[in-house]
KEKE-3310 file (N, C-alpha, C; in steps of 0.2 Angstrom, whole numbers, plus 5000, padded with zeros to 4 digits):
npx = (4539:4530:4532:4525:4535:4540:4551:4557:4565:4575:4579:4577:4584:4598:4614:4609:4600:4607:4610:4597:4593:4602:4597:4584:4587:4592:4582:4572:4571:4563:4552:4539:4544:4546:4552:4549:4549:4555:4560:4572:4574:4564:4568:4578:4592:4607:4616:4608:4598:4594:4589:4580:4570:4554:4551:4543:4541:4540:4536:4548:4546:4546:4541:4525:4520:4525:4517:4506:4512:4516:4503:4500:4510:4507:4494:4498:4506:4506:4510:4517:4527:4538:4553:4563:4575:4588:4590:4580:4567:4559:4559:4561:4552:4540:4537:4535:4523:4514:4515:4509:4496:4492:4498:4508:4524:4541:4556:4571:4584:4600:4614:4622:4627:4616:4613:4626:4630:4627:4634:4647:4648:4651:4647:4636:4632:4627:4616:4608:4605:4598:4587:4580:4566:4558:4563:4560:4569:4578:4589:4582:4571:4578:4586:4575:4571:4581:4578:4567:4570:4568:4555:4555:4553:4563:4581:4594:4611:4625:4638:4651:4652:4640:4632:4636:4631:4617:4613:4606:4606:4620:4622:4632:4637:4635:4641:4638:4648:4649:4646:4654:4668:4685:4690:4682:4686:4699:4711:4721:4715:4703:4708:4714:4702:4696:4704:4715:4727:4743:4746:4749:4736:4729:4715:4700:4683:4667:4658:4668:4671:4676:4677:4679:4692:4698:4707:4718:4722:4725:4736:4745:4747:4753:4766:4772:4783:4781:4779:4770:4758:4741:4728:4713:4696:4680:4664:4663:4657:4652:4657:4669:4683:4682:4679:4689:4706:4718:4735:4746:4756:4751:4740:4739:4739:4727:4711:4694:4679:4662:4647:4643:4633:4628:4629:4640:4651:4660:4668:4675:4681:4690:4700:4709:4724:4727:4715:4710:4704:4703:4697:4693:4694:4680:4664:4656:4661:4663:4653:4652:4654:4662:4654:4661:4673:4669:4666:4679:4686:4679:4683:4696:4706:4721:4720:4721:4718:4710:4712:4698:4682:4676:4683:4696:4693:4684:4692:4702:4716:4719:4724:4730:4734:4732:4735:4721:4720:4733:4743:4756:4760:4751:4756:4768:4764:4757:4768:4775:4766:4765:4779:4779:4771:4768:4766:4756:4746:4744:4738:4726:4720:4718:4709:4698:4694:4691:4680:4671:4668:4663:4655:4647:4633:4624:4626:4620:4607:4603:4604:4594:4583:4581:4579:4567:4558:4557:4552:4539:4533:4531:4521)
npy = (4962:4962:4952:4944:4940:4929:4926:4913:4912:4902:4905:4920:4926:4924:4922:4916:4924:4932:4927:4926:4939:4945:4939:4944:4958:4959:4956:4965:4977:4976:4969:4964:4961:4951:4945:4931:4922:4911:4916:4914:4922:4931:4942:4952:4947:4955:4962:4964:4973:4985:4982:4986:4978:4972:4962:4949:4942:4926:4917:4905:4889:4874:4857:4851:4863:4871:4868:4877:4889:4885:4885:4898:4905:4899:4905:4918:4918:4924:4924:4924:4916:4906:4907:4896:4898:4889:4872:4867:4863:4873:4882:4877:4866:4871:4879:4869:4863:4874:4874:4862:4865:4876:4876:4885:4889:4883:4890:4883:4888:4883:4885:4880:4864:4857:4846:4842:4849:4842:4831:4831:4826:4813:4795:4792:4804:4808:4799:4804:4817:4813:4808:4819:4825:4836:4848:4859:4860:4850:4836:4824:4829:4838:4829:4823:4833:4833:4822:4826:4835:4835:4839:4853:4867:4872:4873:4882:4884:4888:4884:4873:4861:4859:4859:4847:4838:4841:4845:4858:4876:4887:4900:4910:4918:4936:4953:4970:4980:4993:4998:4991:4996:5000:5013:5021:5024:5029:5020:5022:5033:5027:5016:5024:5030:5018:5015:5008:5013:5015:5003:4987:4977:4961:4953:4944:4940:4937:4925:4918:4902:4885:4876:4886:4888:4896:4894:4890:4901:4910:4903:4904:4918:4920:4915:4926:4938:4953:4969:4978:4973:4969:4958:4957:4954:4954:4955:4946:4937:4944:4935:4931:4931:4923:4911:4907:4902:4912:4915:4923:4930:4937:4943:4957:4961:4958:4963:4965:4967:4969:4962:4971:4983:4979:4989:4996:4987:4988:4999:4995:4984:4990:4994:4983:4975:4962:4949:4935:4919:4905:4892:4875:4858:4851:4843:4853:4864:4859:4861:4875:4891:4904:4919:4930:4930:4935:4948:4953:4951:4960:4972:4973:4966:4958:4941:4927:4910:4894:4878:4872:4866:4874:4886:4889:4889:4900:4911:4911:4911:4923:4925:4919:4903:4890:4874:4867:4867:4869:4877:4881:4883:4892:4903:4905:4910:4921:4929:4930:4938:4949:4954:4956:4968:4975:4965:4958:4968:4969:4957:4958:4968:4962:4952:4960:4964:4952:4949:4960:4956:4943:4941:4952:4960:4963:4952:4942:4947:4946:4932:4927:4934:4928:4914:4915:4920:4910:4900:4905:4906:4893:4888)
npz = (4909:4924:4938:4952:4965:4978:4990:5000:5015:5026:5039:5045:5054:5054:5044:5033:5027:5019:5005:5001:5001:4992:4980:4980:4979:4966:4958:4961:4954:4943:4947:4958:4973:4988:5004:5014:5029:5043:5060:5072:5083:5081:5074:5062:5053:5059:5050:5038:5042:5036:5024:5009:5002:5006:5021:5029:5044:5053:5067:5074:5079:5088:5083:5090:5088:5078:5067:5066:5063:5050:5043:5045:5037:5024:5021:5020:5008:4992:4977:4960:4957:4967:4976:4984:4996:5000:5004:5013:5026:5031:5021:5006:5009:5013:5002:4993:4998:4996:4982:4979:4983:4976:4963:4960:4953:4958:4961:4965:4975:4979:4990:4998:5005:5014:5022:5025:5035:5046:5046:5052:5065:5076:5075:5084:5087:5075:5074:5085:5080:5069:5075:5080:5080:5083:5079:5066:5055:5057:5055:5049:5042:5034:5026:5020:5011:5001:4994:4988:4978:4964:4963:4961:4950:4943:4946:4954:4958:4968:4966:4959:4965:4971:4960:4954:4963:4964:4951:4940:4936:4936:4946:4953:4969:4969:4967:4969:4961:4959:4971:4980:4979:4978:4975:4981:4993:5006:5011:5022:5029:5033:5041:5052:5057:5062:5072:5070:5066:5058:5055:5047:5040:5043:5038:5043:5039:5045:5054:5066:5065:5069:5057:5047:5048:5058:5069:5062:5056:5067:5072:5062:5061:5073:5071:5064:5064:5066:5072:5067:5063:5062:5067:5061:5065:5058:5062:5072:5087:5103:5113:5108:5113:5124:5119:5111:5110:5111:5108:5120:5114:5103:5107:5109:5096:5091:5085:5087:5078:5080:5072:5057:5049:5032:5022:5027:5026:5014:5018:5030:5024:5016:5023:5024:5022:5018:5014:5022:5019:5027:5024:5030:5025:5026:5029:5031:5023:5010:5001:4999:4993:4999:5003:5006:4999:4986:4990:4994:4981:4974:4980:4977:4984:4990:4991:5002:5002:5004:4995:4993:4989:4975:4976:4970:4956:4956:4959:4949:4947:4953:4966:4981:4985:4997:5006:5014:5032:5036:5044:5044:5031:5027:5035:5030:5017:5020:5025:5013:5005:5013:5011:4998:4992:4980:4970:4976:4976:4962:4959:4967:4960:4948:4952:4955:4942:4937:4945:4941:4928:4929:4941:4944:4950:4939:4931:4938:4938:4924:4922:4931:4927:4914:4918:4926:4917:4908:4916:4920:4908:4904:4912)
capx = (4534:4531:4530:4525:4540:4541:4557:4557:4571:4573:4580:4579:4589:4605:4617:4605:4596:4612:4609:4590:4593:4605:4593:4579:4589:4593:4575:4567:4571:4558:4547:4536:4547:4546:4555:4546:4553:4555:4566:4572:4573:4559:4571:4581:4600:4609:4619:4603:4592:4592:4587:4574:4565:4549:4552:4538:4544:4535:4540:4551:4544:4547:4534:4520:4518:4526:4512:4502:4516:4516:4497:4500:4514:4503:4489:4501:4509:4502:4515:4517:4533:4541:4560:4565:4582:4591:4586:4578:4560:4555:4559:4559:4547:4534:4536:4532:4516:4511:4514:4504:4489:4490:4501:4513:4530:4546:4563:4575:4591:4605:4620:4626:4625:4613:4614:4633:4632:4625:4638:4653:4649:4652:4641:4630:4630:4622:4610:4604:4603:4592:4580:4578:4560:4555:4566:4558:4575:4582:4592:4577:4567:4583:4587:4570:4571:4586:4574:4561:4573:4565:4548:4556:4552:4570:4586:4600:4616:4630:4645:4652:4651:4632:4629:4637:4626:4610:4612:4604:4610:4625:4622:4636:4636:4637:4641:4637:4655:4650:4646:4661:4673:4691:4691:4677:4689:4706:4712:4724:4710:4699:4712:4714:4695:4694:4709:4721:4733:4746:4748:4746:4730:4726:4707:4695:4677:4662:4658:4674:4670:4682:4677:4682:4700:4700:4712:4724:4724:4728:4742:4749:4749:4758:4773:4774:4787:4781:4775:4765:4753:4735:4724:4706:4690:4674:4658:4664:4652:4656:4661:4675:4689:4681:4678:4695:4713:4723:4741:4748:4761:4748:4734:4738:4738:4720:4706:4688:4673:4656:4643:4642:4628:4630:4631:4646:4656:4665:4673:4679:4685:4695:4706:4713:4730:4726:4709:4711:4698:4706:4692:4695:4690:4675:4657:4653:4663:4664:4647:4651:4658:4661:4652:4667:4677:4667:4667:4686:4687:4676:4687:4703:4710:4725:4716:4724:4712:4712:4710:4692:4677:4678:4687:4702:4690:4681:4698:4705:4723:4720:4724:4735:4730:4736:4731:4717:4722:4740:4744:4763:4760:4747:4760:4773:4761:4756:4774:4777:4762:4768:4785:4779:4765:4766:4764:4749:4741:4742:4733:4720:4716:4715:4703:4692:4692:4687:4673:4667:4666:4659:4652:4644:4626:4621:4627:4615:4600:4602:4602:4588:4577:4580:4576:4560:4553:4556:4547:4532:4531:4530:4516)
capy = (4959:4962:4946:4944:4935:4928:4922:4910:4911:4897:4908:4927:4929:4922:4924:4913:4929:4935:4925:4928:4947:4946:4937:4949:4964:4958:4955:4970:4982:4975:4964:4965:4955:4951:4939:4929:4916:4911:4919:4911:4927:4936:4948:4951:4946:4962:4966:4966:4976:4991:4980:4989:4973:4970:4956:4946:4937:4921:4914:4899:4885:4867:4854:4851:4870:4874:4867:4883:4893:4883:4887:4906:4906:4897:4910:4925:4917:4925:4926:4920:4911:4906:4905:4893:4899:4883:4865:4867:4862:4879:4886:4873:4862:4875:4881:4863:4863:4879:4872:4856:4867:4881:4875:4890:4886:4884:4890:4881:4890:4880:4888:4876:4857:4858:4840:4841:4852:4837:4825:4831:4823:4805:4791:4792:4811:4808:4796:4809:4822:4810:4807:4825:4826:4842:4853:4859:4860:4845:4831:4819:4833:4841:4824:4822:4838:4831:4817:4830:4841:4834:4843:4860:4868:4874:4874:4886:4882:4893:4882:4867:4855:4858:4857:4840:4834:4842:4848:4865:4881:4890:4907:4911:4924:4941:4959:4977:4982:5000:5000:4988:4999:5003:5020:5025:5024:5030:5015:5025:5037:5022:5013:5028:5030:5012:5014:5004:5017:5014:4996:4982:4973:4955:4953:4939:4942:4932:4922:4914:4895:4880:4874:4891:4888:4902:4892:4889:4908:4913:4900:4907:4925:4919:4914:4931:4942:4960:4972:4983:4969:4968:4953:4960:4950:4958:4950:4941:4938:4947:4930:4928:4930:4918:4904:4905:4902:4917:4916:4929:4933:4941:4946:4964:4963:4956:4968:4962:4972:4965:4962:4978:4983:4977:4994:4998:4982:4991:5004:4990:4980:4994:4994:4977:4974:4955:4946:4928:4914:4899:4886:4868:4854:4847:4842:4860:4868:4857:4864:4882:4897:4909:4926:4935:4929:4940:4955:4954:4952:4967:4977:4972:4965:4952:4936:4921:4906:4887:4874:4869:4867:4877:4892:4891:4891:4907:4916:4910:4912:4929:4925:4914:4896:4885:4868:4868:4864:4869:4884:4883:4885:4899:4908:4907:4914:4928:4933:4932:4943:4955:4956:4958:4972:4977:4959:4957:4973:4968:4951:4960:4972:4957:4949:4964:4964:4946:4950:4964:4952:4937:4941:4958:4960:4963:4945:4938:4949:4943:4925:4926:4936:4923:4908:4916:4921:4903:4896:4908:4905:4886:4886)
capz = (4912:4931:4941:4959:4967:4985:4992:5006:5019:5031:5045:5043:5060:5053:5038:5027:5024:5014:4998:4999:5000:4986:4974:4980:4976:4959:4955:4963:4949:4938:4949:4965:4977:4995:5007:5020:5033:5050:5063:5079:5088:5078:5071:5055:5054:5059:5044:5033:5045:5032:5017:5006:5000:5011:5024:5033:5049:5056:5073:5073:5085:5087:5082:5085:5088:5072:5062:5066:5059:5043:5041:5044:5031:5018:5020:5018:5002:4986:4972:4954:4958:4974:4976:4990:4997:5003:5004:5020:5026:5032:5014:5001:5011:5013:4995:4990:5000:4992:4975:4978:4984:4971:4957:4958:4952:4963:4959:4971:4976:4984:4990:5003:5006:5021:5026:5027:5042:5052:5046:5055:5071:5076:5073:5089:5086:5069:5076:5089:5076:5065:5079:5083:5075:5085:5075:5059:5050:5059:5050:5046:5037:5029:5022:5015:5006:4996:4990:4984:4974:4958:4962:4960:4943:4941:4952:4953:4963:4968:4965:4955:4970:4972:4953:4953:4967:4963:4944:4941:4933:4940:4947:4959:4973:4965:4971:4966:4961:4960:4979:4983:4974:4982:4973:4985:5000:5007:5016:5028:5033:5036:5046:5057:5060:5065:5078:5068:5065:5051:5055:5041:5043:5040:5040:5043:5039:5046:5061:5067:5067:5067:5050:5043:5049:5062:5073:5058:5055:5073:5073:5057:5063:5079:5068:5060:5069:5064:5077:5064:5061:5066:5065:5062:5064:5057:5063:5078:5093:5109:5116:5104:5117:5129:5116:5107:5113:5107:5111:5123:5110:5098:5110:5108:5089:5088:5085:5085:5077:5080:5066:5055:5043:5026:5019:5030:5025:5010:5022:5034:5020:5013:5028:5024:5017:5016:5017:5023:5020:5028:5025:5031:5020:5030:5025:5032:5018:5003:4996:5000:4990:5004:5000:5008:4993:4981:4993:4993:4974:4971:4983:4974:4990:4990:4995:5003:5004:5003:4990:4995:4985:4969:4977:4965:4950:4956:4959:4942:4948:4955:4973:4984:4987:5002:5008:5020:5038:5036:5047:5043:5024:5028:5038:5024:5012:5023:5025:5006:5003:5016:5009:4991:4992:4973:4967:4979:4974:4956:4960:4969:4954:4943:4955:4954:4935:4936:4948:4937:4922:4930:4947:4946:4951:4933:4928:4941:4935:4917:4922:4934:4922:4909:4921:4928:4911:4905:4921:4920:4901:4903:4917)
cpx = (4535:4528:4530:4530:4540:4547:4556:4564:4570:4574:4582:4584:4596:4607:4613:4601:4601:4611:4602:4590:4596:4601:4587:4581:4590:4587:4570:4566:4565:4552:4545:4539:4547:4549:4550:4550:4552:4561:4566:4572:4568:4562:4575:4589:4603:4612:4614:4597:4590:4590:4580:4568:4561:4551:4546:4541:4538:4539:4542:4549:4546:4540:4532:4518:4519:4521:4508:4506:4516:4509:4497:4504:4510:4498:4492:4504:4505:4507:4514:4522:4536:4549:4562:4573:4584:4587:4584:4570:4556:4556:4557:4552:4540:4532:4533:4524:4512:4510:4509:4497:4487:4493:4506:4520:4535:4553:4567:4582:4595:4612:4624:4623:4623:4614:4621:4634:4631:4630:4645:4654:4650:4646:4635:4628:4625:4616:4605:4601:4597:4586:4577:4572:4556:4557:4564:4563:4580:4584:4587:4573:4572:4585:4582:4569:4576:4582:4569:4563:4569:4558:4549:4556:4559:4575:4592:4605:4622:4637:4645:4650:4643:4629:4630:4633:4619:4608:4610:4608:4614:4624:4626:4634:4639:4638:4640:4644:4655:4649:4653:4666:4679:4692:4687:4680:4696:4708:4716:4719:4705:4702:4712:4707:4693:4699:4714:4727:4736:4748:4745:4741:4729:4719:4704:4688:4672:4662:4664:4673:4676:4682:4679:4689:4702:4706:4719:4727:4728:4735:4747:4752:4754:4765:4776:4777:4787:4776:4770:4760:4747:4730:4717:4701:4684:4668:4658:4659:4656:4660:4667:4681:4688:4681:4684:4701:4717:4729:4743:4752:4758:4742:4733:4737:4731:4715:4700:4683:4667:4653:4642:4637:4631:4633:4638:4652:4661:4670:4677:4684:4691:4701:4711:4718:4730:4719:4711:4705:4701:4702:4695:4691:4686:4668:4653:4654:4663:4658:4647:4656:4657:4659:4657:4672:4676:4667:4674:4688:4685:4680:4694:4708:4715:4721:4721:4718:4715:4709:4704:4686:4679:4681:4692:4699:4687:4687:4701:4712:4724:4720:4730:4732:4735:4732:4727:4720:4730:4742:4751:4763:4756:4752:4765:4770:4759:4762:4776:4772:4764:4774:4785:4772:4763:4763:4757:4744:4739:4737:4726:4716:4714:4709:4697:4690:4688:4680:4668:4664:4661:4654:4648:4636:4622:4621:4621:4608:4599:4600:4596:4582:4575:4576:4569:4555:4552:4551:4540:4529:4528:4524:4509)
cpy = (4959:4956:4947:4938:4934:4923:4919:4909:4907:4900:4915:4930:4928:4924:4920:4918:4933:4934:4927:4935:4948:4944:4942:4956:4964:4958:4961:4976:4982:4971:4966:4959:4956:4945:4937:4923:4916:4914:4916:4916:4933:4942:4947:4951:4953:4965:4968:4970:4982:4989:4984:4985:4972:4963:4954:4941:4933:4918:4907:4895:4878:4863:4851:4859:4873:4873:4873:4888:4892:4886:4895:4908:4905:4902:4916:4924:4918:4928:4921:4915:4911:4903:4903:4894:4893:4877:4863:4866:4868:4884:4882:4868:4865:4877:4875:4862:4868:4877:4866:4859:4872:4880:4880:4887:4887:4885:4889:4884:4887:4883:4885:4868:4857:4852:4839:4844:4847:4832:4825:4828:4816:4801:4792:4799:4812:4805:4800:4814:4819:4809:4813:4827:4833:4848:4853:4858:4855:4840:4827:4823:4836:4835:4822:4827:4836:4826:4820:4835:4841:4838:4850:4861:4869:4874:4878:4884:4888:4891:4875:4861:4853:4856:4849:4835:4835:4844:4855:4870:4885:4897:4908:4917:4930:4948:4965:4980:4990:5002:4997:4990:5002:5010:5024:5027:5026:5025:5018:5029:5032:5018:5017:5029:5024:5011:5009:5007:5016:5007:4992:4978:4967:4954:4946:4942:4936:4929:4917:4907:4891:4878:4879:4892:4894:4900:4892:4896:4911:4910:4903:4914:4925:4918:4920:4936:4949:4963:4977:4979:4969:4963:4955:4955:4955:4953:4945:4943:4941:4942:4927:4927:4924:4911:4902:4906:4906:4917:4923:4933:4938:4944:4953:4966:4961:4961:4965:4967:4967:4965:4970:4978:4982:4983:4998:4993:4985:4995:4999:4986:4984:4995:4988:4977:4967:4952:4938:4924:4907:4893:4879:4864:4849:4847:4849:4865:4866:4859:4871:4886:4903:4916:4931:4935:4934:4947:4957:4955:4959:4973:4977:4970:4958:4947:4930:4916:4899:4883:4869:4871:4870:4884:4894:4893:4898:4912:4916:4912:4919:4930:4921:4909:4892:4879:4869:4864:4864:4876:4886:4886:4892:4904:4910:4911:4921:4932:4935:4938:4950:4958:4958:4962:4973:4971:4957:4962:4971:4962:4953:4964:4967:4953:4953:4964:4958:4946:4954:4960:4947:4937:4947:4956:4959:4956:4941:4940:4946:4936:4923:4928:4931:4916:4909:4917:4914:4899:4898:4906:4898:4884:4889)
cpz = (4920:4934:4949:4962:4975:4986:4999:5009:5025:5038:5044:5049:5059:5046:5032:5023:5018:5007:4996:4997:4993:4980:4974:4977:4969:4955:4956:4959:4945:4940:4956:4969:4984:4998:5013:5023:5040:5053:5070:5084:5086:5076:5065:5057:5053:5053:5038:5036:5040:5025:5015:5004:5006:5014:5029:5037:5052:5062:5072:5080:5083:5086:5089:5084:5081:5066:5061:5062:5051:5040:5040:5038:5024:5016:5018:5011:4996:4981:4965:4954:4965:4973:4983:4991:5002:5003:5011:5021:5027:5026:5009:5003:5011:5006:4992:4992:4996:4985:4974:4979:4979:4964:4955:4958:4957:4959:4965:4970:4981:4984:4996:5003:5013:5025:5028:5033:5048:5052:5049:5061:5071:5075:5078:5089:5080:5071:5080:5085:5072:5069:5082:5078:5077:5081:5068:5054:5053:5053:5046:5040:5032:5024:5017:5010:5000:4991:4986:4979:4967:4957:4961:4952:4939:4947:4950:4959:4962:4967:4961:4959:4970:4965:4952:4957:4966:4956:4945:4937:4938:4940:4954:4963:4968:4969:4966:4966:4960:4967:4982:4978:4978:4980:4977:4992:5000:5013:5022:5032:5037:5042:5053:5061:5064:5071:5076:5066:5058:5051:5048:5044:5039:5043:5039:5044:5041:5053:5061:5070:5065:5060:5045:5044:5053:5066:5069:5057:5061:5074:5068:5058:5069:5077:5064:5065:5066:5069:5074:5061:5065:5063:5066:5061:5063:5057:5068:5084:5099:5113:5113:5108:5122:5126:5112:5111:5109:5111:5114:5119:5105:5101:5109:5101:5086:5090:5083:5084:5077:5073:5064:5049:5036:5022:5021:5028:5020:5014:5026:5030:5017:5017:5028:5019:5014:5018:5016:5024:5021:5029:5026:5026:5024:5026:5026:5026:5011:4998:4997:4995:4994:5001:5001:5002:4988:4984:4992:4986:4972:4974:4981:4980:4988:4994:4996:5006:5003:4997:4992:4991:4978:4970:4972:4958:4950:4956:4952:4942:4950:4963:4975:4987:4992:5003:5014:5026:5039:5038:5045:5036:5024:5030:5033:5019:5014:5023:5018:5004:5006:5013:5001:4990:4985:4970:4970:4977:4967:4955:4962:4964:4949:4945:4954:4947:4934:4939:4944:4931:4923:4936:4949:4946:4944:4929:4931:4939:4929:4918:4926:4930:4917:4912:4923:4922:4908:4910:4920:4913:4900:4908:4915)
residu = (MET:ASN:VAL:LYS:ILE:CYS:LEU:LEU:CYS:PHE:ASP:ILE:SER:ASN:ASN:SER:LEU:GLY:ARG:ALA:ALA:LEU:LEU:ALA:ASN:ALA:LEU:SER:THR:HIS:HIS:ASP:VAL:LYS:ILE:ILE:GLY:THR:SER:LYS:ASN:GLU:ASP:ILE:TRP:TYR:PRO:MET:ARG:ASN:ILE:GLU:VAL:PRO:ILE:GLN:ILE:PHE:SER:TRP:ARG:ARG:TYR:PRO:THR:PHE:ILE:LEU:THR:ILE:PHE:LYS:MET:LEU:ARG:GLU:MET:ASP:ALA:ASP:ILE:TYR:ILE:ALA:CYS:LYS:LEU:ARG:PRO:THR:SER:PHE:GLY:ILE:ALA:LEU:ILE:LYS:LYS:TRP:LEU:SER:GLY:SER:PRO:ILE:LEU:LEU:ASP:ILE:ASP:ASP:TRP:GLU:ALA:GLY:PHE:TYR:TYR:HIS:SER:ASN:PHE:TRP:GLY:ARG:VAL:GLY:ARG:PHE:LEU:ASN:PHE:SER:ASN:PRO:ASN:GLY:LEU:PRO:TYR:THR:TRP:LEU:MET:GLU:LYS:LEU:VAL:GLY:PHE:ALA:ASP:SER:ILE:ILE:VAL:SER:ASN:ARG:VAL:LEU:GLN:ASP:ARG:PHE:THR:GLY:PHE:MET:ILE:ARG:HIS:CYS:ARG:ASP:THR:THR:VAL:LEU:ASN:PRO:ASP:ASN:PHE:ASP:PRO:GLN:LYS:VAL:LYS:ILE:SER:LEU:GLY:LEU:GLY:LYS:ASN:ARG:VAL:ILE:MET:PHE:MET:GLY:THR:PRO:ARG:ALA:HIS:LYS:GLY:ILE:ASP:ASP:LEU:ILE:GLN:ALA:VAL:GLU:GLY:LEU:ASN:SER:SER:ASP:LEU:ARG:LEU:VAL:PHE:ILE:GLY:ALA:GLU:PRO:SER:PHE:TYR:SER:THR:ARG:SER:ILE:PRO:SER:LEU:ILE:GLN:GLU:ARG:VAL:VAL:VAL:PHE:PRO:LYS:VAL:PRO:PHE:GLU:GLU:LEU:PRO:LYS:TYR:LEU:SER:ALA:ALA:ASP:ILE:LEU:VAL:ILE:PRO:GLN:ARG:ASP:THR:THR:ASP:THR:GLN:GLY:GLN:SER:PRO:ALA:LYS:LEU:PHE:ASP:ALA:MET:ALA:MET:ALA:LYS:PRO:ILE:ILE:THR:THR:ARG:VAL:SER:ASP:ILE:PRO:GLU:VAL:LEU:GLY:GLY:ASN:GLY:TYR:LEU:VAL:GLU:PRO:GLY:ASN:PRO:GLU:GLU:LEU:GLY:ARG:THR:LEU:GLN:HIS:VAL:LEU:ASP:HIS:PRO:GLU:GLU:ALA:GLN:LYS:ARG:GLY:LEU:ARG:ALA:ARG:GLU:ARG:CYS:ILE:GLU:PHE:TYR:ASP:ILE:LYS:VAL:MET:LYS:GLU:LYS:LEU:GLU:SER:LEU:ILE:SER:GLY:ILE:ILE:GLY:SER:THR)
# end
């Protein structure tokens, strides 16, 4: 059964497009799929610029101008079912309006606790955010979306924390393990091509923000006394050096690559000897399962990460866990992994086996197909 599916992405210009694109790719084999959404810079998030699924972009504006954008989006929305990606007004909110106008069902996908991003500030900061009524995705409207979850025809969530908060079916991040396959690359040749020589590589992927534990990682690496180490950041902004305090002791060992197209990610990841995901335990991270975790598992990389959210459950014992916000423990674990490469390699291979069994794109396809068939059949 071919179904017309429209995915709403709340901001096509940032990494929220990643989950929407993942769902779209999983469904596009058998269905007519497109993504629509607003974009703050009227462009597509760089790593996804080569996505094959059609994307329609609408200008992001503040209220009251944004009301015109809503009308434009509603006129262009023509589908059998709408998948609202993230609990945001410019995705779920607009999907709700369309449902009330046309009766079309909504599948709500929640992969972050969106309101949690606003709660890390102090009391007066929260008050200021709550009074920001001009931002279409501001706290008051995002808070309202949580109260309207029950109007979705079905809900999917990406991790256990979100399932406890919003209920719904569990569909974790998944990866195409035929593309993210370590057998496709020669790590030493990739290192040389990237200018990393024969050095051992500790890698961090994604935008280096405080809640992702970037400062803990830098402090941990500072305590490692090895001249053949490189701390590599993939996806950092050009302003990385000016916004981070990097100790002079390790400045020469830090290598920064800007955002890379998603199709080149496996090559860069193949150069890593260790992939570190040092999430801190904050309202920003408690509802997250980092997508990079699944990338690293698919590529059979030794993973060091923190006991935050349900990361330990995803890994299933096939990585190294440390307490969040503890750079000393992180440093000791890094040294242990560097000193025991065979043990680390075995854990990486077991992580890939687990990824193939539970987090391959085929698993996501089967679950989504079953859900959508049930929703369409009941309307």
